[in-house]
N, C-alpha and C positions, 0 to 999 in steps of 0.2 A: 599022861604026865610026861612020859619019855619023849613023845612027839613034840610036846610044847618046849621041853628043854632043848631038843635038837633044833627046833625052829628059832628059838631065842639065840642059841649059839651061832647058827647060820646068819641071823640078822646082825649079830654083833660083829662077826667076821666081815660081813659085807660092808658094814658102816666103817670098820677099820680100814678096809681097802679103799673105800671112797675117800676117807680122810687122808690117806697116804697120797692119793692122786691129787687132791686139792693142795696139799703142802708142796708137792712137786712144782706147782705153778708159782708159788710164792717167790722162790729165788729169781725167776725171770722178771718179776715185778721189781724186786730189789736190784737186779742187774740194771734195768733201765733207770731206776732212781739214782743209783750210784754213778752211772755214766753221765747222767744229766748234771749231777752235782759236781763231778770232776770237770766237765766242760765249763760250767759256770765259774768255777774257781780259776780255771785257766784263762777265761775271757777277761776277768777283772785283773789279771796280772799277778796271781798268787805266786808264780814262779820267781818274780822279781822282788818279792818281799820275804826276807829270810825267815821271819817267824811263821809265815804261811807256807813257804816252799817245802818245809819239812813235812807238814801234814798233807800237802798235795802229793808229795812223793809216796807217803804211806798209802793214800787213797788209790793212787794209780797202781801200786803194787798189789793192793788188796783186790782191786777189780780184776787184775790179771789172774790172781790166785783163785778168785771166785769163779771166773770163767773156766779155769782148768778143772776145778772141783765139779762144776756143772757137767762138763764133758765126761768126767769120770762117774757121774751119777751119784755123787756124794752131796745130796741136796741140803741136808742140814748144815754141814760144814760150809758149803757155798753160801747159804743164807746168812750165816753169821759173818762171814768175810765181807759180803756185799753190804750188810747193814753197817759194819764198822767202816767200810770204804765211804759210804754215804755220810756218816758222821764226821769222819776226818776231812772229807771234801768240803762239807759245810763249815767246819772250823777254819779250814784254809781260806774259804771265801770270806768269812767274817773277819779274819785277821788281815786279809789283803785289803779290805775296806777300812778297817779301824786303825791299823798301825800308821799308815801315811797321814791320816787325820790327826792322830795323837802327836806325831812328829811335827806337823805343821802348827798345831796348837802350842807345843813346847817352844817352837821358834818364835811364834808371835808373843808369847809371854816373855821370852828373853828380850825381844825388841822393846816391849813395854817397860820392862825393868831397866833397860839401858837408857831409855828416854827419861824415865823418872830420876835416875841417878845422875844424869848429865847436868852440868852446870848451865844455868840459864843466863 
């Protein structure tokens, strides 16, 4: 009975160590994902759209912080930073695409209204 308990405890510890090694790989995947998202936002001009530029800045800072945390071996904290960076970069990307279209639509509506209200 005692041998079975020891074997079970060792198996549990071994699986815990294996799980820890696997989770150490996750931040590097999130690092690549966040860097790709930041590049995509930069390429569509998020820095030139004020609503998007804020989130792009957040994402860039979070990637840098995530890289520092990875270097320090603080994988869980790095993982959270990198996931947040990817989310902020994706938001910057969406805003960089949407805001100019909204502004253009608003200008077109104003033109239509001006044409409707002008005397014929």
